[in-house]
N, C-alpha and C positions, 0 to 999 in steps of 0.2 A: 508293478515294481515290488510288490509284496512287502511294503514298509509297514511297520507297526505305527500305531497312533503316536507313540512317543517319538519315533523317527520323523514322522510328518510334522509334529510340533517343533522339533529341533530345526528341521529344514525351513519351516516358515519363519522361525525366529531369526535364523542366520540370514535369510533372504531380506527380511525387514532391516536388519542391522546393516547389511551391505548397501541396500538402497539408501538408507539415511546417510551413510558415509559418503556415497557418491554425490548426493544432493548437497551435503555440507561442503564437499570439495569443489563442486561447481560454484556455489555461492562464494566461497573463499577466493575463487578465481574471477569473480565478477560476472558470472554466467548463471543461467538457470534453465531448467527444462520446463516449458509451459505445461506439459501433461503431468508433471510431478506435483502440481499444486493440490493440496488436500486440506483437511480440517486443521492440520498443524500450522498451516501458513495463513497469512493474510488477515485482512480486516473484515472482509466481506461487506459489512454495512458500515457506512460512514457515521459521523456524529449526528445527533439530533439537537435541536435547540435546548432540550432539557438536560442532555448529558455532555454537551459540547466541551466544557472546560476540563472535566475529568477525562474524557476521551482523548482530547488533544494532549494533556499532560502525560498520559500513559504512552502515547506514541512519540512524544518528544524525547523520551528516555533513550539514553545511549544504547542500551541493550536492544531496543526495538530497531535501531538503525542497522543492526547486523542481520535482519531478517529479509526474506523475499516476501513481498506482499501483493495482494490484489485488493482492490477496493471497489465495491459496486458504486456506480454512478447513480445519484438520486436526482432525476430530472425535475422533481418538484422543488428542490433546493439546489439548483445547478451550480450557482456560484459558490455556495458554501461547500458543496461536495468537492468541487475542483480545488478550492482554496485549502480545504483540510488535507486533501491528497498532496498538493504541492508543498505545503508547509511541513508535513511529516514524512514525506516520501523517502524511504531508504534508497540506496543505490540501485536495487532491483525492485521495481514497483510498477504495477499496471492498474489502470482505472478503466472501467467499462461495465459491461453487464455479464461477465463470465465468459468462459471459453466457448460456450455453445451459442453465443450471440449471433444474430444475423443482422442484416442491414436495417431492419425495423428499429433496432436499438441504437443506430448510429446517430451521433449528435455533432453539429458543427463545432461545438466547444472543444471537441477532441483534437481539432487542428490548431487551436490557439498556440502561438509560439511565445514561450516565456524565457527561453534560453536555458542556461545551465545554472544549477544552484551554486552560490558562492559562500553561503553560510549554512549552518544547521538551524533547526527549529529553535526559537526562543519565545519565552513568555515575557513580552516587553512590559506588561503591566497585568494585574490580576485579570485573567480571562481573555487577554488579547495576545494572540500568537502570530508570529511572523517569521519570514525567511527571505533573504535576498536572493534574487535570481538575476540573470543578465539584464533583463528589461525592467527591473524594478523590484519593489518589495511586495510580496504576496502576504496578505494578512487575513485573519479571521478573528473578528471580535465576537466572542461567545456571549458577551453581555447584551449586545444589541442584535446579534445574529446577522452581522453585516460582513461581507467578504469584499476584498479588493484584490483584483488580479490584473496587473499591468501586462499588456501583450504587445508584441511587435506589430505595427500597423502596416508596414510596407515590405 
């Protein structure tokens, strides 16, 4: 195409801007493109016992609720991983092992039915975070590293 480096740089910048605007429009419409996830999105790792309260506070922030996120599932802390996701999950959110996962990463916890959220994340006391869902209150106590996840049983 005989483009100069300056032309290529401008074309790349324009393409990046257009892509960002398309993704922003999709999120504003309550949609997302799975293949669009990148470093600018998501959580990737969930909280650890050591950083739990700070991690949860940052994700309970109203600006965080405007993002599309993915969160890696931590099988060694399964309940805490799921509870942190459910308490902080914005309208577009996924938990798992990434888009390249296969069935070896599948967990029965992914089928738990908690219903729909009826509130947003709250810190009900220092280090204790919760959110109401259809089947009860999901909570994560960062002080004791204990999670409670009520699920539909029938």
